[in-house]
C-alpha positions as CSV (number, residue, x, y, z in Angstrom):
1,X,54.2,208.0,-94.5
2,X,52.6,208.3,-98.0
3,X,54.7,208.8,-100.4
4,X,53.5,212.5,-101.0
5,X,54.4,213.5,-97.3
6,X,57.9,212.3,-98.5
7,X,57.9,214.0,-101.7
8,X,56.8,217.5,-100.0
9,X,59.6,217.0,-97.3
10,X,61.9,216.4,-100.1
11,X,61.3,219.6,-102.1
12,X,60.6,221.5,-98.7
13,X,64.7,220.4,-97.9
14,X,65.8,220.8,-101.4
15,X,64.5,224.6,-101.5
16,X,66.4,225.2,-98.3
17,X,69.8,223.6,-100.1
18,X,68.9,225.4,-103.3
19,X,68.5,228.9,-101.4
20,X,71.5,228.6,-99.6
21,X,73.4,227.7,-102.5
22,X,72.2,230.6,-104.4
23,X,73.1,233.1,-101.4
24,X,76.4,231.8,-101.3
25,X,77.2,231.7,-105.2
26,X,76.1,235.3,-105.8
27,X,77.7,238.6,-104.5
28,X,74.5,240.5,-104.2
29,X,71.2,239.5,-102.8
30,X,69.0,240.6,-105.9
31,X,70.6,238.2,-108.7
32,X,70.7,235.4,-105.7
33,X,66.8,235.1,-105.3
34,X,66.1,236.2,-109.2
35,X,67.9,233.0,-109.9
36,X,66.1,230.6,-106.8
37,X,63.1,229.7,-109.3
38,X,65.7,228.5,-112.0
39,X,68.0,227.0,-109.7
40,X,65.3,224.9,-108.0
41,X,63.7,223.6,-111.1
42,X,67.1,222.6,-112.1
43,X,67.6,220.5,-109.0
44,X,64.4,218.8,-108.8
45,X,64.6,218.0,-113.0
46,X,68.3,216.5,-112.2
47,X,67.1,214.5,-109.0
48,X,64.3,212.9,-110.9
49,X,66.6,212.3,-114.1
50,X,68.7,210.3,-111.2
51,X,66.1,208.2,-109.8
52,X,64.8,207.4,-112.8
53,X,68.0,206.2,-114.1
54,X,68.6,204.5,-110.5
55,X,65.3,202.5,-111.1
56,X,66.0,201.6,-114.5
57,X,69.7,200.1,-113.2
58,X,67.4,198.3,-110.9
59,X,65.3,196.7,-113.4
60,X,68.1,195.5,-115.3
61,X,70.8,194.4,-113.3
62,X,69.1,193.5,-110.1
63,X,66.4,191.4,-111.6
64,X,68.6,188.4,-111.9
């Protein structure tokens, strides 16, 4: 599969994870649903930073 399909599948599954964690973390549905876009953005940015760090470590340490 192309990388774009993998990224779309990752985003869809990430959205499900974020929705479930938001609904379990908040007491009411209103604040939980309002916090989903921010939580989703933070989750995707955090995953991108983690991927960048992993690629950097690969280039630095595994290039021997």
